[in-house]
matplotlib code that plots the C-alpha trace (Angstrom):
import matplotlib.pyplot as plt

x = [-87.9, -85.8, -84.2, -86.2, -89.8, -92.3, -94.6, -98.0, -99.0, -95.9, -96.9, -100.6, -99.3, -96.6, -98.6, -100.2, -96.8, -95.5, -98.5, -98.2, -94.2, -94.4, -97.0, -94.4, -91.5, -93.6, -94.8, -91.5, -91.9, -95.7, -95.3, -92.4, -94.9, -96.7, -99.8, -99.5, -101.2, -102.5, -104.5, -103.7, -106.7, -105.7, -104.1, -104.7, -102.0, -98.6, -96.6, -97.3, -95.5, -98.6, -101.2, -100.2, -96.7, -98.1, -101.4, -99.2, -96.9, -99.4, -101.1, -100.4, -100.1, -100.6, -98.7, -101.3, -99.7, -96.0, -97.4, -99.9, -96.9, -94.4, -96.9, -97.9, -94.0, -93.6, -96.4, -94.8, -91.3, -92.7, -90.8, -87.5, -88.0, -86.8, -84.2, -82.2, -79.1, -76.4, -73.5, -74.5, -74.5, -72.7, -76.1, -77.5, -75.0, -74.5, -77.6, -77.2, -73.5, -73.7, -73.8, -77.5, -78.6, -81.1, -83.8, -83.5, -83.7, -86.9, -88.3, -87.7, -89.6, -92.7, -92.5, -92.6, -95.1, -97.6, -96.4, -97.0, -97.4, -94.3, -90.5, -87.9, -85.8, -82.7, -80.2, -76.9, -73.4, -70.4, -69.0, -66.2, -64.0, -65.1, -63.7, -62.7, -63.0, -64.7, -61.7, -60.6, -63.6, -63.6, -60.1, -61.3, -64.1, -66.7, -70.3, -73.9, -76.2, -79.8, -80.7, -83.7, -85.3, -88.2, -91.4, -90.1, -87.1, -88.5, -89.8, -90.2, -91.2, -92.4, -93.3, -93.0, -94.5, -91.6, -92.6, -95.9, -94.9, -95.3, -91.9, -89.8, -88.1, -87.3, -86.9, -85.5, -84.2, -83.4, -80.2, -77.9, -74.3, -71.5, -70.0, -66.5, -65.8, -63.4, -62.4, -65.4, -68.0, -71.3, -73.2, -75.1, -76.5, -79.1, -78.3, -80.5, -79.8, -81.6, -82.5, -83.1, -84.1, -82.7, -82.5, -83.3, -80.0, -80.2, -78.0, -77.5, -76.9, -76.2, -77.2, -76.3, -78.1, -79.5, -75.9, -75.2, -72.1, -71.5, -73.2, -72.5, -74.2, -74.0, -73.2, -73.9, -71.2, -70.0, -73.3, -75.6, -79.1, -82.3, -84.0, -84.0, -83.3, -85.7, -88.7, -91.2, -93.1, -96.5, -99.1, -101.4, -99.0, -95.7, -95.8, -94.9, -98.5, -98.9, -100.8, -103.1, -100.8, -102.4, -101.7, -103.0, -106.7, -105.3, -102.6, -105.5, -107.6, -104.4, -104.0, -107.4, -107.0, -103.9, -105.8, -108.9, -106.0, -105.0, -108.2, -108.8, -105.7, -105.7, -109.5, -108.2, -105.4, -107.8, -110.7, -109.2, -108.2, -110.5, -110.5, -110.9, -113.7, -114.2, -117.4, -115.9, -119.4, -119.7, -116.2, -113.9, -111.1, -108.7, -109.8, -109.3, -105.8, -105.1, -106.4, -104.3, -101.2, -99.7, -102.5, -104.7, -103.0, -104.7, -104.0, -105.1, -102.8, -103.5, -106.5, -108.1, -109.7, -112.9, -115.3, -118.6, -120.1, -119.1, -118.2, -115.5, -115.8, -113.9, -115.4, -114.3, -115.7, -118.0, -116.1, -116.5, -116.4, -116.7, -113.2, -112.6, -115.6, -114.3, -110.8, -112.4, -114.4, -111.2, -109.5, -112.3, -112.1, -108.3, -109.1, -111.7, -109.2, -106.5, -104.8, -105.4, -102.8, -105.3, -108.3, -110.8, -111.1, -107.9, -109.4, -107.5, -108.7, -108.2, -106.0, -109.2, -111.2, -108.2, -108.2, -111.8, -112.1, -109.0, -109.5, -109.6, -106.4, -104.6, -105.6, -103.7, -100.9, -101.0, -100.6, -98.1, -95.8, -96.3, -95.3, -92.5, -91.2, -91.6, -89.6, -86.8, -86.8, -86.8, -83.9, -81.9, -82.3, -80.7, -78.2, -77.1, -77.2, -74.5, -72.6, -72.6, -74.7, -76.9, -78.5, -82.1, -82.2, -85.6, -86.7, -90.0, -91.3, -93.7, -97.4, -98.8, -99.3, -100.9, -100.0, -101.9, -102.9, -103.7, -107.2, -107.0, -110.2, -109.2, -105.9, -107.4, -109.6, -106.6, -104.9, -108.2, -107.9, -104.2, -105.1, -107.6, -105.3, -107.3, -104.2, -100.5, -98.1, -97.0, -100.2, -100.3, -96.9, -97.5, -100.3, -98.1, -95.7, -98.0, -99.1, -95.6, -95.6, -92.7, -90.0, -87.9, -88.1, -90.0, -86.8, -85.2, -88.6, -88.9, -85.3, -85.7, -88.9, -87.4, -84.2, -86.6, -87.7, -91.6, -91.5]
y = [60.8, 63.5, 65.4, 68.6, 66.8, 68.9, 67.9, 68.6, 70.6, 72.7, 73.1, 74.2, 76.7, 78.3, 81.0, 81.9, 82.4, 84.5, 86.8, 87.5, 87.7, 90.3, 92.2, 92.2, 93.5, 96.4, 98.6, 98.0, 94.1, 94.2, 96.7, 94.4, 91.6, 93.4, 91.7, 89.0, 91.5, 94.2, 93.2, 95.2, 97.3, 97.1, 93.9, 94.5, 97.1, 95.8, 98.7, 98.8, 102.2, 104.0, 103.0, 100.1, 101.4, 104.6, 102.8, 100.8, 103.5, 105.8, 103.2, 103.4, 100.3, 100.9, 98.2, 96.9, 93.5, 94.4, 96.7, 94.1, 91.6, 93.9, 94.8, 91.1, 90.5, 93.4, 92.3, 88.9, 90.4, 93.3, 91.4, 89.5, 85.3, 83.3, 80.9, 78.6, 77.6, 75.9, 74.4, 75.6, 79.6, 80.5, 79.7, 82.8, 85.2, 83.1, 80.6, 79.9, 79.8, 83.0, 85.7, 85.7, 86.1, 83.7, 86.1, 87.5, 84.0, 83.6, 87.0, 85.5, 82.5, 84.1, 86.4, 83.6, 81.8, 84.6, 85.3, 81.9, 79.8, 77.6, 77.5, 74.6, 74.6, 72.0, 71.0, 71.2, 69.5, 70.0, 66.4, 65.3, 62.3, 59.1, 58.3, 61.8, 62.7, 65.7, 67.6, 67.1, 68.5, 71.3, 72.3, 72.4, 74.8, 72.5, 73.6, 72.6, 75.3, 75.6, 76.3, 77.9, 77.2, 78.9, 77.6, 77.8, 76.0, 73.0, 71.2, 68.0, 65.9, 62.4, 60.7, 57.1, 55.4, 54.5, 52.6, 53.6, 57.4, 59.6, 60.8, 62.8, 60.1, 62.5, 66.1, 67.8, 71.5, 74.0, 76.1, 78.6, 77.9, 80.3, 80.2, 81.3, 81.9, 84.7, 86.5, 89.3, 86.9, 87.1, 84.7, 81.6, 78.2, 75.8, 72.9, 70.1, 69.1, 65.8, 64.4, 60.9, 58.3, 54.8, 51.6, 53.9, 55.8, 59.6, 60.2, 64.1, 64.1, 67.2, 66.9, 69.4, 69.0, 65.6, 64.4, 63.5, 65.2, 64.4, 62.1, 61.6, 60.4, 62.7, 61.7, 62.9, 61.8, 59.3, 57.5, 57.6, 59.5, 57.3, 60.4, 63.6, 66.4, 68.8, 70.4, 72.2, 74.4, 75.4, 78.3, 75.3, 72.3, 71.7, 68.8, 68.6, 69.5, 72.9, 75.1, 78.6, 81.6, 84.0, 87.3, 85.6, 87.2, 90.6, 90.3, 89.2, 92.4, 94.4, 93.7, 94.3, 97.9, 98.3, 97.4, 99.8, 102.7, 101.8, 102.8, 105.7, 107.1, 106.9, 108.2, 111.4, 111.7, 111.1, 113.6, 115.5, 118.3, 120.6, 120.5, 123.5, 124.0, 126.6, 126.9, 129.2, 130.0, 130.7, 131.5, 129.7, 127.2, 129.4, 132.8, 131.0, 130.0, 133.5, 135.3, 132.8, 131.9, 130.4, 128.4, 128.4, 129.0, 128.9, 131.1, 134.5, 136.6, 135.4, 135.2, 134.1, 136.1, 135.0, 136.7, 135.5, 134.9, 131.6, 131.2, 128.8, 127.0, 124.7, 121.2, 118.7, 115.1, 114.7, 112.7, 109.0, 107.5, 104.1, 103.1, 105.2, 103.7, 100.2, 101.2, 102.3, 99.3, 97.2, 99.2, 98.6, 94.6, 94.7, 96.4, 93.6, 90.8, 92.4, 95.4, 97.6, 100.4, 101.8, 101.8, 104.1, 107.3, 106.2, 106.5, 105.0, 101.7, 99.8, 96.6, 94.6, 95.9, 95.4, 91.8, 91.0, 93.0, 91.3, 87.9, 86.0, 87.5, 86.9, 83.3, 83.0, 84.7, 82.9, 79.5, 80.9, 82.1, 78.7, 76.7, 78.7, 78.3, 74.6, 74.5, 76.2, 74.4, 71.4, 72.6, 73.6, 70.1, 68.5, 71.2, 70.0, 66.4, 67.1, 69.2, 66.3, 68.6, 66.7, 69.7, 70.2, 73.8, 76.0, 78.6, 80.4, 83.6, 85.9, 85.1, 88.1, 90.8, 93.5, 95.4, 94.7, 97.4, 96.9, 97.4, 99.7, 98.4, 94.8, 95.7, 97.0, 94.1, 91.9, 94.2, 94.0, 89.7, 90.0, 91.8, 89.2, 86.4, 84.7, 85.2, 85.9, 88.7, 86.5, 86.3, 90.2, 90.3, 87.5, 89.8, 92.9, 90.8, 89.7, 93.1, 94.1, 96.7, 94.5, 92.4, 91.7, 88.3, 87.9, 87.3, 90.9, 92.7, 91.2, 92.1, 95.6, 95.9, 94.7, 97.0, 100.1, 102.0, 102.2, 105.6]
z = [126.3, 126.1, 129.3, 128.6, 129.0, 130.8, 133.4, 131.9, 135.0, 134.3, 130.9, 131.9, 134.5, 132.6, 131.2, 134.5, 136.1, 133.4, 133.6, 137.1, 136.7, 133.8, 136.1, 138.9, 136.8, 136.2, 132.9, 130.8, 130.9, 130.2, 127.3, 126.2, 125.9, 123.1, 121.9, 124.6, 127.1, 124.8, 121.6, 118.4, 117.7, 114.0, 113.1, 109.4, 109.5, 108.5, 109.5, 113.4, 114.0, 112.6, 115.5, 117.5, 119.1, 119.9, 121.3, 123.7, 124.8, 126.0, 128.1, 131.7, 133.8, 137.3, 139.1, 141.8, 141.8, 142.8, 145.5, 146.9, 146.8, 148.6, 151.2, 152.0, 152.6, 154.5, 156.9, 157.2, 158.2, 160.1, 162.8, 162.4, 162.2, 165.1, 164.4, 166.0, 164.1, 166.4, 164.5, 161.2, 161.9, 158.9, 157.0, 158.4, 156.4, 153.4, 152.8, 149.0, 149.0, 146.9, 149.9, 150.1, 153.8, 155.3, 156.0, 152.7, 151.2, 153.3, 151.9, 148.2, 149.2, 150.8, 147.7, 145.1, 147.0, 146.6, 143.2, 141.4, 144.2, 144.2, 144.7, 145.3, 147.9, 147.6, 150.3, 148.4, 149.3, 147.4, 146.1, 148.2, 148.1, 149.7, 153.1, 153.8, 157.5, 159.0, 159.8, 156.2, 154.9, 157.1, 155.8, 152.2, 153.5, 152.2, 153.3, 152.9, 151.3, 150.3, 146.7, 145.2, 142.3, 140.7, 139.5, 135.9, 136.5, 138.1, 134.9, 135.6, 138.7, 139.7, 143.0, 144.3, 147.3, 149.4, 153.0, 152.5, 152.1, 148.7, 147.9, 145.4, 142.9, 140.0, 139.3, 136.7, 137.2, 134.2, 134.7, 133.2, 133.0, 131.9, 128.3, 128.9, 125.1, 126.4, 129.5, 128.7, 127.8, 129.4, 127.2, 129.2, 128.1, 129.4, 131.2, 133.1, 136.6, 137.3, 140.7, 140.9, 143.4, 142.0, 143.8, 147.0, 146.5, 145.5, 142.7, 140.9, 137.1, 134.9, 131.4, 128.4, 124.7, 125.6, 127.0, 130.2, 131.3, 134.9, 137.8, 141.4, 144.7, 147.3, 151.0, 154.3, 156.8, 154.5, 154.0, 150.6, 151.0, 150.2, 149.4, 147.5, 149.9, 148.2, 149.5, 146.8, 149.0, 147.7, 148.6, 150.1, 150.7, 150.4, 147.9, 144.2, 143.0, 141.4, 143.9, 142.6, 142.9, 145.3, 143.2, 139.8, 140.0, 140.9, 138.2, 135.6, 136.6, 136.5, 132.7, 131.9, 133.7, 131.6, 128.4, 129.6, 130.0, 126.5, 125.1, 127.4, 126.5, 122.8, 123.1, 125.0, 122.2, 119.3, 120.7, 123.4, 121.2, 119.4, 115.7, 113.6, 111.1, 108.6, 106.3, 103.2, 102.1, 98.6, 97.9, 95.6, 96.8, 94.7, 96.5, 99.6, 98.9, 97.3, 100.5, 102.8, 101.2, 104.4, 104.9, 108.3, 111.6, 114.8, 117.7, 119.4, 117.3, 113.8, 111.7, 108.6, 105.3, 103.7, 101.5, 100.4, 104.0, 105.9, 109.6, 111.2, 114.6, 116.7, 117.3, 120.0, 120.7, 124.1, 126.4, 126.2, 129.9, 129.4, 129.5, 132.6, 134.3, 133.5, 134.7, 138.0, 138.5, 138.2, 140.8, 143.0, 142.1, 142.9, 146.4, 147.2, 146.8, 148.8, 146.9, 150.1, 149.3, 146.7, 149.2, 148.5, 150.8, 152.8, 156.3, 158.9, 160.6, 163.9, 163.6, 164.6, 161.8, 159.3, 160.9, 160.1, 156.9, 155.2, 156.9, 153.8, 152.5, 155.8, 155.9, 152.6, 153.7, 157.0, 155.5, 153.0, 155.8, 157.5, 154.4, 154.1, 157.6, 157.2, 154.0, 155.3, 158.7, 156.4, 154.4, 157.5, 158.9, 156.0, 155.9, 159.5, 158.4, 155.6, 158.2, 160.8, 163.2, 165.8, 167.0, 165.1, 163.8, 163.7, 161.8, 162.0, 160.2, 161.6, 161.1, 163.2, 160.6, 162.7, 165.9, 168.8, 171.0, 174.6, 175.7, 178.7, 180.2, 180.1, 181.6, 184.4, 185.1, 184.8, 187.6, 189.8, 189.4, 190.0, 193.3, 194.5, 193.4, 190.5, 188.0, 188.6, 187.4, 184.8, 183.1, 182.7, 181.4, 179.0, 177.5, 177.4, 175.5, 172.9, 172.3, 171.8, 175.1, 176.8, 175.3, 178.2, 180.2, 183.4, 185.8, 184.0, 184.9, 188.5, 189.3, 188.0, 190.0, 193.1, 192.8, 192.0, 195.6, 195.8, 196.9]

ax = plt.figure().add_subplot(projection="3d")
ax.plot(x, y, z, "-o")
ax.set_aspect("equal")
plt.show()
C-alpha cells in the first residue's frame, strides 16, 4: 500500500475535526466552507449570487466554540505550570526548535486536546555521525526538541506487543516542506515522515511522491533506540486510539445556530421592510402614468396623484419568531454543556457553586490537563536521554481551576485547635497556602514572625 494510506479511525474522524477547527477559526472560515455548513436554500438556481451568497453573507456566526476553548485553556493556565528542567533548561525558551517556549507549547497541547481530542509529541534529535563524543555534539549545538503534530497530520499508526506491552510500531506523519523555486517563493509541498520499529530498532524515513528520499536511525548516547519516542496524547488516554473531542458537541450546535441565523436574517431582509400597495380604483393604467410621470416615490415630502377612487397602504409581514426561538434554544444548549461565557442572567456565583455546577466539564478538563502534563513529561524525559542528562525532568500543569477562598469560621476553628495543641501551625499554613493566601515557605514565615516585635 502507498505511504499516504490512512488509518480507518483517521478517515472516520477527519470531518469532525474539520468542523471544530473551522468553528475555532471563526466566521470567515465557517462562511468559506460554503454549503458544507450552510445548505443552499435554492439549490436549483445556478447563479449563486442571486440568493445563496447574500443568504450566507447575512448569516451571523456566534463563535461560542472558540470562546469556550480559550476560557478552558485560561482556567488551566491561571497559575504557571511547575517544571523541573535541570540539564535541559534550554527547552524552557525553545521547546520545538522554532522558538516556541515550553509553556506556550503546553497551551497548544491543551487547546488541541479540547478541540479534537488528540495531538502527537515527538522527541526529535538531529542526526549526528556515529561515534561523536558528547563534547563534539555540544560544539555543534545539536539539541533535542519536542515536535508537535496535529491530529490531522498523524494519518496512520500501528501498535505491536513488545515484552508484553503495546507500543507504537509505525507512525506516518504528514508534513509540509518548502519548494525553493526562487528566493521569493513561499510554495510548499507535502511529504511523509515515517517512524518505524523494525527488528526492534527505531528508524525514521522521509517520503515524497511514493519515493523514500532519506532514512536514518536516531541514537541516544551512541545507542540505537528500541522504541519510537513519540506519545499521542488524548482527551481520555495517552494512546494511539482516537478519543472524542470535548468541544465537538458545542461546535455541532454552534453550526446549527449559524444555520438558524441565516434563515432569521433572510426573513428580516425579505419581510422586515414595508411594501407599498396602491389600489388605483377605476383609473386606467395610462391615466396613472400620466399623473405620475416619475413613477411612485415614497416619503413624507412626496405624493402620488390618482382619480376615480382607490387608496394606498403599507404592507408589512408579521414577525416570524421560529428561527429566533431556535437560536435561543441552541444558545441554552451550548451553555448547558460548558459555554459559560454566555450564561443567562450573568449573576455572580461562588467558587463552590461553580465547581458543583460545572463538575462534568471540569472532570473532562482535569483529565485533559493531566494527560497533557504526562505527555510533556514523558517527552522531556526522552529529550534528557538524547542530551545525556541523568536527572529526570518534571512538568505539571495546574488542575485547580477555581480560586479557593478562606472560610473565616473554619479558620478560627483551626486556630482554636492550634491553641489546644490538636494541630500544628504548619497545618494552618498549608490550608492558607492551598487557598492562595500565602505563597512563602514555612521557614521564611517563622523567621519573619520571630523577628517581628509582638507589641
